[in-house]
C-alpha positions as CSV (number, residue, x, y, z in Angstrom):
1,M,-238.9,-15.1,38.4
2,P,-239.3,-18.5,39.6
3,R,-237.6,-19.2,42.8
4,F,-235.4,-21.7,41.3
5,E,-233.8,-19.2,39.0
6,R,-233.4,-16.5,41.7
7,D,-231.6,-18.9,43.9
8,H,-229.4,-20.2,41.0
9,T,-228.1,-16.7,40.3
10,K,-227.5,-15.9,43.8
11,H,-225.7,-18.9,44.6
12,N,-223.5,-19.0,41.5
13,P,-220.4,-16.8,42.2
14,G,-218.9,-17.5,38.8
15,A,-221.7,-15.9,37.0
16,A,-221.7,-12.6,38.7
17,Q,-218.0,-11.8,38.6
18,P,-217.7,-11.1,34.8
19,Q,-220.3,-8.4,35.2
20,A,-218.4,-6.6,37.9
21,S,-215.0,-6.9,35.9
22,A,-216.6,-5.3,32.9
23,H,-218.1,-2.5,35.0
24,V,-214.6,-1.7,36.5
25,R,-212.9,-1.7,33.1
26,S,-215.5,0.7,31.8
27,N,-214.9,3.1,34.6
28,A,-211.1,2.9,34.1
29,D,-211.5,3.7,30.4
30,A,-213.7,6.7,31.3
31,D,-211.1,8.0,33.8
32,E,-208.3,7.6,31.3
33,S,-210.3,9.4,28.6
34,A,-211.2,12.2,31.0
35,A,-207.5,12.5,32.0
36,H,-206.5,12.6,28.4
37,I,-209.0,15.3,27.6
38,A,-207.9,17.3,30.5
39,E,-204.3,17.0,29.3
40,L,-205.3,18.3,25.9
41,V,-207.3,21.1,27.4
42,R,-204.2,22.0,29.6
43,R,-201.8,22.0,26.7
44,T,-204.1,24.0,24.5
45,A,-204.6,26.5,27.2
46,E,-200.7,26.7,27.6
47,R,-200.2,27.2,23.9
48,H,-202.8,30.0,23.8
49,A,-201.3,31.7,27.0
50,A,-197.6,31.5,25.9
51,P,-196.3,34.4,23.7
52,S,-195.8,34.1,20.0
53,P,-192.4,32.9,18.9
54,S,-192.2,35.8,16.6
55,C,-192.4,38.1,19.5
56,I,-189.6,36.5,21.6
57,A,-186.4,38.4,21.4
58,R,-183.3,36.3,21.1
59,P,-180.9,37.0,23.9
60,D,-177.8,36.4,21.8
61,V,-178.8,38.9,19.1
62,M,-178.2,42.6,20.0
63,V,-179.5,45.2,17.7
64,E,-177.5,48.3,18.0
65,Q,-179.4,51.4,17.2
66,Q,-177.3,53.6,14.9
67,P,-177.3,57.4,15.8
68,P,-179.0,59.6,13.3
69,V,-176.6,60.9,10.7
70,P,-176.5,64.8,10.7
71,T,-177.3,66.4,7.6
72,P,-174.5,68.6,6.4
73,S,-175.4,72.2,6.0
74,V,-174.5,73.9,2.7
75,A,-173.3,77.5,3.0
76,R,-175.0,79.8,0.6
77,P,-172.8,82.0,-1.5
78,V,-172.8,85.6,-0.5
79,A,-174.3,87.6,-3.3
80,K,-171.9,90.2,-4.4
81,P,-173.5,93.6,-5.2
82,A,-174.0,94.1,-8.9
83,R,-171.5,96.5,-10.5
84,P,-173.1,99.3,-12.4
85,A,-172.9,98.9,-16.1
86,M,-170.4,101.1,-17.9
87,P,-171.5,102.5,-21.2
88,R,-169.7,101.1,-24.1
89,P,-168.0,103.6,-26.4
90,S,-169.3,103.7,-29.9
91,R,-167.2,102.6,-32.9
92,L,-167.0,106.2,-34.2
93,M,-165.6,107.3,-30.8
94,L,-163.0,104.5,-30.9
95,V,-161.8,105.4,-34.4
96,T,-161.7,109.0,-33.7
97,A,-159.6,108.4,-30.4
98,G,-157.2,106.0,-32.4
99,G,-156.6,108.7,-35.1
100,V,-155.9,111.4,-32.4
101,V,-153.5,109.1,-30.6
102,A,-151.6,108.3,-33.8
103,V,-151.2,111.9,-34.7
104,L,-150.0,112.8,-31.2
105,I,-147.4,109.9,-31.3
106,G,-146.2,111.2,-34.7
107,V,-145.8,114.8,-33.4
108,G,-144.1,113.6,-30.2
109,V,-141.6,111.6,-32.1
110,A,-140.9,114.6,-34.3
111,L,-140.3,116.8,-31.4
112,S,-138.0,114.3,-29.4
113,H,-134.9,115.1,-31.4
114,P,-133.5,118.2,-33.2
115,F,-133.5,116.1,-36.4
116,A,-136.6,114.1,-35.8
117,T,-138.0,111.4,-38.0
118,V,-141.2,109.6,-38.7
119,A,-139.8,106.1,-38.7
120,G,-140.8,102.9,-40.2
121,P,-141.9,101.3,-43.6
122,S,-145.5,101.6,-42.3
123,A,-145.3,105.4,-42.2
124,S,-146.4,105.6,-45.9
125,V,-149.9,104.2,-44.8
126,L,-150.5,107.2,-42.5
127,R,-150.6,110.0,-45.0
128,S,-150.9,113.6,-43.9
129,P,-152.4,116.4,-45.8
130,T,-149.8,118.8,-47.5
131,P,-149.2,122.2,-45.8
132,A,-151.4,125.0,-47.2
133,G,-150.3,126.3,-50.7
134,Y,-147.9,123.5,-51.1
135,A,-146.4,123.5,-54.6
136,V,-143.2,121.9,-56.1
137,K,-141.1,124.4,-58.0
138,V,-137.9,122.6,-59.2
139,T,-137.1,118.9,-59.4
140,D,-134.1,116.8,-60.6
141,E,-133.0,113.2,-60.5
142,I,-129.3,111.9,-59.8
143,T,-127.9,108.4,-59.7
144,D,-124.6,109.0,-57.9
145,C,-125.4,110.2,-54.3
146,T,-121.8,110.1,-53.4
147,Q,-121.1,113.1,-55.6
148,H,-123.9,115.0,-54.3
149,A,-123.6,114.7,-50.5
150,H,-121.4,116.1,-47.7
151,G,-120.3,115.1,-44.2
152,R,-120.7,111.6,-43.0
153,T,-123.5,111.0,-45.3
154,K,-121.1,111.3,-48.3
155,H,-119.0,108.5,-46.7
156,S,-122.0,106.4,-46.2
157,F,-122.9,106.6,-49.8
158,G,-119.4,105.8,-50.7
159,T,-120.0,102.4,-48.8
160,Q,-123.5,101.8,-50.2
161,N,-124.4,104.1,-53.2
162,C,-127.9,104.9,-54.0
163,M,-129.6,103.6,-57.0
164,K,-131.1,107.0,-57.7
165,A,-132.4,110.1,-55.8
166,T,-135.0,112.7,-56.7
167,R,-134.6,116.2,-55.2
168,S,-137.2,118.9,-55.1
169,L,-137.8,122.6,-54.0
170,A,-141.4,123.5,-52.9
171,T,-143.1,126.5,-51.3
172,G,-146.1,126.6,-49.0
173,Q,-147.3,128.2,-45.8
174,V,-146.8,127.0,-42.2
175,S,-148.8,128.8,-39.3
176,G,-149.8,131.4,-41.9
177,R,-146.3,132.2,-42.8
178,P,-144.4,131.5,-46.1
179,A,-142.0,128.6,-45.9
180,L,-139.6,126.8,-48.2
181,F,-139.2,123.0,-48.5
182,V,-136.4,120.9,-49.7
183,I,-137.2,117.2,-50.3
184,S,-135.1,114.1,-51.3
185,H,-136.4,110.7,-52.2
186,I,-133.4,108.3,-52.0
187,Q,-133.8,104.8,-53.5
188,M,-131.3,102.2,-52.1
189,A,-130.6,98.6,-53.3
190,S,-132.4,97.0,-50.2
191,A,-134.5,98.0,-47.2
192,E,-131.5,97.3,-45.0
193,A,-129.3,99.7,-46.9
194,A,-132.0,102.3,-46.7
195,A,-132.2,101.8,-43.0
196,S,-128.5,102.2,-42.6
197,V,-128.5,105.5,-44.6
198,K,-131.5,106.8,-42.7
199,Q,-129.6,106.3,-39.5
200,V,-126.8,108.4,-40.7
201,L,-129.0,111.1,-42.0
202,D,-131.0,111.3,-38.8
203,S,-128.0,111.8,-36.6
204,S,-126.9,115.3,-35.6
205,G,-123.9,116.8,-37.5
206,T,-123.7,114.2,-40.1
207,G,-124.4,116.2,-43.2
208,N,-127.0,115.3,-45.8
209,L,-127.7,114.9,-49.4
210,N,-127.1,118.3,-51.1
211,D,-130.3,120.2,-51.7
212,L,-130.8,122.0,-55.1
213,L,-130.1,125.5,-53.5
214,R,-126.7,124.3,-52.5
215,E,-125.8,123.2,-56.0
216,G,-127.1,126.4,-57.6
217,R,-130.6,125.2,-58.7
218,S,-133.3,127.6,-57.7
219,F,-136.5,129.4,-59.0
220,P,-137.5,133.1,-58.9
221,G,-138.0,134.5,-55.3
222,A,-136.2,131.7,-53.7
223,P,-133.5,132.4,-51.0
224,S,-129.9,131.7,-51.8
225,K,-129.6,129.1,-49.2
226,M,-131.9,127.0,-46.9
227,P,-132.7,128.9,-43.6
228,D,-132.7,127.1,-40.2
229,S,-135.4,124.4,-40.8
230,G,-137.3,121.7,-39.2
231,Y,-136.4,118.1,-40.2
232,A,-138.1,114.8,-40.8
233,S,-137.4,111.5,-42.6
234,V,-139.5,108.5,-43.5
235,Q,-138.4,105.0,-44.7
236,T,-140.8,103.2,-47.1
237,G,-139.1,99.8,-48.0
238,Q,-136.0,100.7,-50.1
239,V,-136.7,104.5,-50.2
240,V,-135.8,107.1,-47.7
241,S,-137.6,110.3,-47.9
242,V,-136.0,113.4,-46.2
243,A,-137.8,116.8,-46.0
244,E,-136.8,120.1,-44.4
245,A,-139.0,123.2,-43.8
246,G,-137.9,126.8,-43.0
247,F,-139.6,130.2,-42.9
248,V,-138.5,132.6,-45.6
249,D,-140.1,135.8,-44.4
250,S,-138.4,138.3,-42.0
251,G,-139.3,136.3,-39.0
252,R,-137.2,133.8,-37.1
253,S,-136.8,130.3,-38.4
254,S,-135.4,127.5,-36.2
255,S,-134.7,123.7,-36.3
256,T,-136.6,123.4,-33.1
257,D,-139.8,125.1,-34.3
258,A,-142.6,122.6,-33.6
259,S,-144.7,123.8,-36.6
260,L,-141.8,123.6,-39.0
261,R,-141.0,120.0,-37.9
262,A,-144.5,118.9,-38.2
263,A,-144.8,120.4,-41.7
264,A,-141.5,118.6,-42.7
265,A,-143.0,115.4,-41.4
266,Q,-146.1,116.0,-43.6
267,V,-144.0,116.5,-46.7
268,A,-141.7,113.5,-46.0
269,S,-144.7,111.2,-45.8
270,L,-146.1,112.1,-49.2
271,V,-146.2,109.4,-51.9
272,T,-142.7,108.9,-53.3
273,P,-142.1,109.4,-57.1
274,A,-142.4,106.3,-59.2
275,S,-139.2,104.3,-59.7
């Protein structure tokens, strides 16, 4: 450089000052940028170091843990011991038992009174076989029972006379002994009238409708009068059937004899003559 130019620069203060100012500003800008970068680095570091907001528990919210709900226990039913199965009776056994009970009831009713009856309109359904050797010997029919009765029975027919009556004498065997039967089928005007007459006939000491022997109707070999005999009666609607059975051999005959009363009940329950 020429000497003149070096001297000019050295001795001109105004030309050197702008270069220094520019240098100072550049240093300040660099410092500011460095400080800004340092601040950003610091904030970034703080963000990474701080806990996540989702993990911060709010102090004003209290979560109360509920106690576990106990599971109710269910009591098991106590099993009862199985009952032993009872064998079921067959139909044949039931029918047979029912028939035996019906016969025993009928006999019990017949034995419960000196002049026992087999009662009720339904008695005609339960038919009994006739006594051994049973045979009708004499029969007649009357329409005025008042004229052919005695005792309180006569008075009863005077209040309510019968429509007709069929009277019979029959023979047979009871317990292997010869027996005589007197039978009357008395038809009344109504079932109520028949029940009223039956009540009188069944009572003790009230008389009866006259049997054929009492009025002189008989058959060869018959006794002159009816011996002491078992009694029974059956009502079937408007008809009252009355029967007596007595022994006609040399042995004893009694109104309390169970076999005679059962035989009388058999005969009284026979089908009544057609009206």
